[in-house]
Backbone as numpy.savetxt, mean C-alpha at the origin, in Angstrom:
# Nx Ny Nz CAx CAy CAz Cx Cy Cz
-2.50 -14.35 24.89 -3.15 -13.66 24.18 -2.56 -12.09 24.67
-2.07 -11.23 23.80 -1.84 -10.04 24.00 -2.78 -9.04 24.39
-2.86 -8.27 25.27 -3.67 -7.26 25.82 -3.77 -6.20 24.48
-4.52 -5.41 24.43 -5.08 -3.97 23.61 -3.69 -3.49 23.58
-3.66 -3.29 22.12 -2.36 -2.17 21.76 -2.68 -1.10 20.89
-2.78 -0.18 21.42 -2.87 1.09 20.54 -2.11 1.33 19.10
-2.79 0.87 18.08 -2.15 1.69 16.85 -2.61 2.81 16.39
-1.61 3.82 16.12 -1.73 5.28 15.63 -1.52 5.16 14.60
-2.31 5.76 13.83 -2.48 5.76 11.93 -1.88 7.28 11.91
-1.06 7.94 11.28 -0.86 9.29 10.76 0.08 9.63 9.74
0.46 10.49 9.10 1.09 10.90 7.95 2.50 10.58 8.58
3.50 10.12 7.63 4.67 9.52 7.82 5.91 10.70 7.72
6.75 10.51 8.57 7.69 11.73 8.92 8.39 11.65 7.54
8.34 12.87 6.73 9.26 12.79 5.32 10.80 11.91 5.80
11.46 11.94 6.80 12.70 11.43 7.02 12.56 9.94 7.32
11.54 9.37 7.25 11.38 7.95 7.63 11.51 7.15 6.49
12.24 7.13 5.53 12.50 6.19 4.29 12.98 4.78 5.20
14.21 4.83 5.80 14.79 4.03 5.97 13.54 2.96 6.79
12.80 3.71 7.81 11.98 2.54 8.71 10.68 2.04 7.85
10.25 2.80 6.42 9.19 2.45 5.76 10.15 1.48 4.86
11.01 1.61 4.48 11.99 0.35 3.29 11.89 -0.65 4.44
12.15 -0.56 5.31 12.20 -2.34 6.19 11.01 -2.66 6.51
10.05 -2.01 6.78 8.56 -2.80 6.77 8.25 -3.29 5.66
8.31 -2.61 4.69 7.81 -2.84 2.93 9.13 -4.41 2.77
9.90 -4.26 3.21 10.87 -5.50 2.48 10.35 -6.76 3.64
10.16 -6.49 5.04 9.45 -7.53 5.60 8.49 -8.29 5.34
7.52 -7.01 4.68 6.27 -7.85 4.62 6.40 -8.17 3.20
7.00 -7.86 2.36 7.17 -8.49 0.88 7.86 -9.66 0.76
8.92 -9.69 1.28 9.53 -11.11 1.28 9.24 -12.52 2.19
8.01 -11.81 3.05 7.23 -12.70 3.57 5.82 -13.00 2.62
5.39 -12.15 2.29 4.00 -12.33 1.63 4.18 -12.94 0.21
5.25 -12.53 -0.57 5.46 -12.92 -1.73 6.62 -14.37 -1.86
6.88 -14.60 -0.90 7.75 -16.15 -0.81 7.29 -17.06 -1.92
5.76 -17.42 -1.74 5.34 -18.30 -2.46 4.56 -18.14 -3.57
5.13 -16.96 -4.53 5.12 -16.28 -5.66 6.30 -16.07 -6.60
7.21 -16.05 -6.22 8.54 -15.51 -6.70 9.34 -16.73 -6.76
9.77 -17.34 -7.37 10.42 -18.23 -7.78 11.89 -17.86 -6.91
12.54 -19.22 -5.99 13.70 -18.97 -5.03 14.70 -18.12 -5.87
15.13 -18.41 -6.93 16.10 -17.68 -7.79 15.90 -16.24 -8.39
14.51 -15.80 -7.96 14.54 -14.54 -8.54 15.16 -13.24 -7.63
15.69 -12.55 -8.16 16.75 -11.70 -7.16 15.53 -10.64 -6.46
15.69 -10.56 -5.28 14.74 -9.14 -4.67 15.48 -7.88 -4.95
14.79 -6.85 -4.80 15.25 -5.68 -4.77 16.57 -5.39 -3.38
17.42 -4.95 -4.01 18.29 -4.69 -3.12 17.85 -3.56 -1.94
18.71 -3.80 -0.24 18.44 -2.55 0.58 18.08 -1.21 -0.25
19.66 -1.02 -0.88 19.70 0.10 -1.65 18.44 0.76 -2.24
18.06 -0.27 -3.37 17.03 0.04 -3.96 15.60 0.27 -3.40
15.43 -0.33 -2.44 14.30 -0.07 -1.87 14.39 1.38 -1.23
15.33 1.84 -0.48 15.52 2.88 0.39 15.11 3.97 -0.63
15.97 4.00 -2.02 15.81 4.69 -2.69 14.19 5.48 -3.34
13.59 4.16 -3.37 12.55 4.20 -3.79 11.44 5.18 -2.77
11.88 4.93 -1.51 11.11 5.14 -0.09 11.31 6.55 -0.26
12.52 7.14 -0.31 13.28 8.55 -0.10 12.35 9.47 -1.41
12.54 8.63 -2.50 11.34 9.52 -3.72 10.33 9.47 -3.59
9.48 8.30 -2.58 8.20 8.88 -2.38 8.01 10.02 -1.41
8.88 9.57 -0.41 8.69 10.91 0.59 9.19 12.35 0.13
10.00 12.01 -1.13 10.43 13.62 -1.34 9.66 14.34 -2.52
10.20 13.96 -4.06 9.58 14.25 -5.01 7.94 13.89 -5.07
7.71 12.80 -5.10 6.31 12.39 -5.38 5.66 12.96 -3.89
5.91 13.37 -2.76 5.43 14.19 -2.08 4.83 15.05 -2.27
6.00 16.04 -2.88 5.58 17.28 -3.65 5.07 17.30 -4.70
4.56 16.49 -5.08 3.33 16.26 -6.60 1.76 15.55 -5.80
1.67 15.43 -4.31 0.52 15.22 -3.74 0.48 13.49 -3.32
1.77 12.66 -3.32 1.37 11.75 -3.11 1.80 11.54 -1.44
1.16 10.90 -0.74 1.29 10.73 0.75 1.57 9.52 1.66
2.31 9.24 2.14 2.59 7.93 3.17 1.95 8.11 4.25
0.93 6.88 4.65 0.53 7.17 5.97 1.06 5.96 6.82
1.53 5.76 8.19 1.95 5.02 8.67 1.24 4.66 9.66
1.42 3.06 10.18 0.64 2.84 11.35 1.90 2.28 12.67
1.79 3.39 13.53 2.61 3.05 14.81 2.54 3.02 15.77
2.96 1.69 16.67 2.73 1.14 17.86 3.98 1.24 18.56
3.94 2.23 19.78 4.65 2.34 20.50 6.25 3.09 19.95
5.62 4.09 18.83 6.84 4.35 18.44 7.50 3.61 17.40
7.15 3.13 17.13 7.20 1.72 15.96 6.72 1.51 14.73
7.00 1.94 13.50 6.41 2.03 12.34 5.96 0.22 12.13
4.76 -0.13 12.08 4.31 -1.67 11.56 3.65 -1.42 10.49
3.61 -0.37 9.89 2.86 -0.66 8.70 2.97 0.84 7.77
2.46 0.40 6.65 2.62 2.17 5.48 1.94 1.86 4.28
1.53 2.95 3.98 0.28 3.03 2.80 0.88 4.36 1.96
0.97 4.04 0.49 0.68 5.43 -0.14 -0.25 5.53 -0.85
-0.80 6.77 -0.81 -2.08 7.33 -1.57 -1.73 8.51 -2.65
-2.40 8.82 -3.43 -2.03 10.25 -4.31 -2.59 9.94 -5.61
-2.20 11.13 -6.29 -2.32 10.72 -7.82 -2.17 9.52 -8.58
-2.78 9.06 -9.36 -2.47 8.03 -10.00 -1.52 8.49 -11.40
-0.31 7.92 -11.43 1.12 8.15 -12.13 0.91 8.17 -13.62
-0.43 7.13 -14.06 -0.75 7.04 -15.35 -2.05 7.40 -15.88
-2.78 7.86 -14.89 -4.22 8.38 -15.02 -4.59 9.93 -14.56
-4.41 10.93 -15.38 -4.72 12.04 -14.62 -6.21 12.10 -13.78
-6.31 12.86 -13.12 -7.70 12.93 -12.32 -8.47 11.51 -11.45
-7.49 10.97 -11.26 -8.02 9.37 -10.54 -6.96 9.10 -9.54
-7.31 8.63 -8.25 -6.49 8.74 -7.21 -5.56 6.86 -7.63
-4.83 6.90 -6.42 -3.89 5.61 -6.51 -3.65 5.31 -4.94
-3.75 4.27 -4.56 -3.34 3.73 -3.36 -2.11 2.61 -3.50
-1.12 2.47 -3.26 0.09 1.90 -3.47 0.73 1.38 -2.06
1.75 0.16 -2.29 2.69 0.08 -1.42 1.97 -0.12 -0.14
0.78 -1.04 0.38 0.13 -1.15 1.41 0.76 -2.07 2.02
1.78 -2.24 3.06 2.56 -3.43 3.87 2.17 -3.17 5.11
2.20 -4.47 5.58 2.37 -4.47 7.46 3.23 -5.53 7.52
4.14 -5.03 8.82 5.10 -6.23 9.32 4.36 -7.26 9.55
4.64 -8.45 8.97 4.01 -9.74 9.05 3.67 -10.02 10.92
4.16 -9.73 11.58 4.08 -9.93 13.05 2.80 -9.30 13.28
1.85 -8.44 12.47 0.92 -7.76 12.74 -0.19 -7.73 12.10
-0.09 -8.80 11.03 -0.95 -9.28 9.85 -2.15 -9.61 10.94
-3.23 -9.78 10.27 -4.64 -9.80 10.92 -5.17 -9.20 11.76
-4.65 -8.39 12.54 -4.93 -7.29 13.55 -5.64 -6.09 13.47
-6.10 -6.16 11.96 -6.69 -4.48 11.72 -6.04 -3.50 11.34
-4.56 -3.56 11.27 -3.96 -2.51 10.88 -3.79 -2.12 9.23
-3.81 -2.99 8.41 -4.12 -2.72 7.17 -5.53 -1.91 6.27
-6.67 -2.67 7.37 -7.91 -1.85 6.85 -7.70 -0.14 7.60
-7.10 -0.16 8.50 -6.82 1.04 9.13 -5.94 2.28 8.32
-5.11 1.27 7.88 -4.46 2.25 6.86 -4.78 2.31 5.40
-5.58 1.49 5.05 -6.39 1.63 3.77 -7.43 2.93 3.85
-8.05 2.65 5.16 -8.80 3.89 5.42 -8.61 5.31 5.47
-7.42 5.51 5.78 -6.52 6.66 6.00 -6.30 7.26 4.29
-5.69 6.23 3.62 -5.42 6.21 2.23 -6.53 6.81 1.42
-7.95 6.37 1.77 -9.10 6.63 0.90 -9.62 7.81 1.29
-9.14 8.44 2.72 -9.95 9.11 3.21 -8.90 10.45 2.53
-7.51 10.20 2.21 -6.62 11.21 1.57 -7.26 11.36 -0.04
-7.77 10.55 -0.73 -7.92 10.67 -1.85 -9.45 11.28 -2.33
-10.07 10.83 -1.05 -11.74 11.70 -1.03 -11.19 12.93 -0.90
-10.39 13.26 0.27 -10.19 14.77 0.25 -9.70 15.56 -0.50
-8.80 14.51 -1.71 -8.29 15.09 -3.12 -9.35 15.71 -4.07
-10.28 15.10 -3.83 -11.67 15.14 -4.78 -11.22 14.30 -5.66
-10.86 13.28 -5.52 -10.63 12.20 -6.72 -12.08 11.45 -6.69
-12.17 10.99 -7.97 -13.76 10.32 -8.29 -13.46 8.72 -8.01
-12.10 8.48 -8.36 -12.09 6.80 -8.49 -10.47 6.50 -7.90
-10.58 5.44 -7.78 -9.17 5.15 -7.42 -8.75 3.55 -8.20
-7.55 3.66 -8.07 -6.40 2.48 -8.73 -5.54 2.08 -7.78
-5.40 0.64 -7.92 -4.08 -0.15 -7.25 -3.94 -1.10 -8.18
-2.42 -1.64 -7.75 -2.13 -3.12 -8.68 -1.72 -3.79 -7.66
-1.90 -5.12 -7.73 -1.52 -6.61 -6.79 -1.07 -6.90 -7.77
-0.17 -8.08 -6.79 -0.19 -8.91 -7.95 -0.65 -9.97 -7.92
-0.98 -10.74 -9.42 -2.01 -11.55 -9.94 -2.34 -12.78 -8.82
-1.01 -13.27 -8.39 -0.83 -14.64 -7.58 -0.82 -14.47 -6.31
-1.15 -12.85 -5.84 -1.55 -12.68 -4.56 -2.92 -12.96 -3.87
-3.50 -13.73 -3.85 -4.73 -14.72 -3.64 -5.52 -13.61 -1.92
-4.46 -13.60 -1.08 -4.62 -13.29 0.14 -5.33 -11.50 -0.35
-4.15 -10.90 -0.60 -4.72 -9.50 -0.72 -5.64 -9.33 -1.82
-5.93 -10.06 -2.64 -6.92 -9.93 -3.74 -8.24 -9.86 -2.97
-8.27 -11.33 -2.51 -9.82 -11.60 -1.35 -9.95 -10.17 -0.62
-8.90 -9.48 0.13 -8.94 -8.59 1.30 -9.31 -7.34 0.15
-8.69 -7.09 -0.74 -9.23 -5.63 -1.45 -10.69 -5.90 -2.13
-10.57 -7.16 -2.85 -12.05 -7.33 -3.08 -13.48 -7.13 -1.90
-12.96 -7.81 -0.73 -13.88 -7.50 0.50 -14.22 -6.10 0.45
-13.31 -5.07 0.52 -13.34 -3.80 0.30 -14.17 -3.01 -0.53
-14.64 -4.00 -1.46 -15.11 -3.18 -2.57 -14.71 -2.70 -3.91
-13.07 -3.27 -3.87 -12.46 -3.25 -5.17 -12.40 -4.21 -6.15
-12.71 -3.49 -7.33 -12.90 -4.71 -8.33 -12.07 -4.39 -9.57
-11.89 -5.99 -10.32 -10.75 -5.64 -11.41 -11.11 -4.92 -12.44
-10.12 -4.15 -12.83 -10.20 -3.06 -13.38 -9.83 -3.22 -15.45
-9.42 -4.67 -15.52 -9.07 -5.19 -16.90 -7.67 -4.65 -17.74
-7.06 -4.44 -16.61 -5.70 -3.80 -16.94 -4.65 -5.16 -16.43
-3.46 -5.34 -16.92 -2.54 -6.18 -16.43 -0.85 -5.61 -16.93
0.08 -5.94 -15.98 1.30 -5.58 -16.38 2.13 -7.08 -16.09
3.26 -6.93 -16.64 4.65 -7.75 -16.24 5.16 -6.72 -15.03
5.64 -8.03 -13.80 6.26 -7.98 -13.01 7.46 -8.35 -12.65
7.58 -9.63 -13.23 8.89 -10.33 -13.63 8.67 -11.30 -14.80
9.20 -11.05 -15.61 8.97 -11.82 -17.00 9.24 -13.13 -16.61
10.59 -13.46 -16.26 11.23 -14.66 -16.44 10.45 -15.93 -15.57
9.49 -15.56 -14.85 8.45 -16.33 -14.24 7.14 -16.22 -14.64
6.87 -15.30 -15.63 5.46 -14.90 -15.91 4.90 -14.54 -14.66
5.06 -13.42 -13.94 4.20 -12.87 -13.09 4.14 -11.81 -13.23
2.44 -11.90 -13.25 1.90 -10.42 -13.36 1.40 -9.77 -12.00
1.18 -8.38 -12.50 0.05 -7.53 -11.61 -1.43 -7.31 -12.25
-2.36 -7.16 -11.41 -3.70 -6.81 -12.47 -3.98 -5.62 -11.43
-4.73 -4.89 -12.56 -5.08 -3.56 -11.83 -6.85 -3.98 -11.28
-6.86 -2.99 -9.94 -8.09 -2.73 -9.42 -8.85 -1.54 -9.17
-10.01 -1.51 -9.12 -10.71 -0.16 -9.11 -11.52 -0.01 -8.32
-11.69 1.14 -7.55 -12.98 1.66 -6.80 -13.37 3.14 -6.95
-14.47 3.26 -6.79 -15.32 4.10 -7.08 -15.29 4.97 -5.77
-14.96 6.25 -5.46 -14.67 6.88 -4.37 -15.94 7.59 -4.02
-16.68 7.90 -2.81 -17.80 8.55 -2.64 -16.90 10.46 -2.41
-18.12 10.96 -2.34 -17.69 12.43 -2.61 -17.26 12.80 -1.15
-16.53 13.96 -1.08 -15.93 14.72 0.31 -16.83 14.29 1.38
-16.05 13.81 2.73 -17.21 13.89 3.40 -17.92 12.48 4.08
-17.97 11.99 2.67 -18.77 10.73 2.98 -18.30 9.11 3.50
-16.76 9.42 3.21 -16.14 8.11 3.81 -16.27 7.90 5.19
-16.93 6.53 5.39 -16.98 5.59 6.67 -16.29 4.49 6.90
-14.98 4.53 6.30 -14.47 3.64 6.39 -13.57 3.02 7.70
-13.88 3.61 8.53 -12.87 3.75 10.01 -13.21 2.46 10.53
-12.24 1.98 11.38 -12.38 0.84 12.07 -11.91 1.30 13.58
């Protein structure tokens, strides 16, 4: 059994795209292996890196924030939060990824709380997120945290019929969030 390890959750450094892309890739390749067929091409490293550079650059300037979980100066998790790109006035949580070696240790819950704190601080009355429909583990986790299906869906990988489903969460007013762990 491992001893207690301190996990620090903080805003990401805006120049940390490579570290965030690495955590994202490790978590997605492990967590989605049972969902995507073996012949489905994963995004390239360059594509993932470019996305994180965008999220830490132009999207940051528009109000999106990346929070990271750090252990001994190593990023072990990340989450994005900010304005919903499709619904003005609504917050959005995205890209919550935890290094698979840290699954089940509360890192995701702490990242989730930081993301919601950010959205509440922005004054968002509600938040959305998208999750792969077949990602039962993530869906159960979000539902335990109070998220409910929002009724929307979108195609993620058409050749295999893989879709995302939208979840929604009503947020408390500023200062009322008590999801700390």
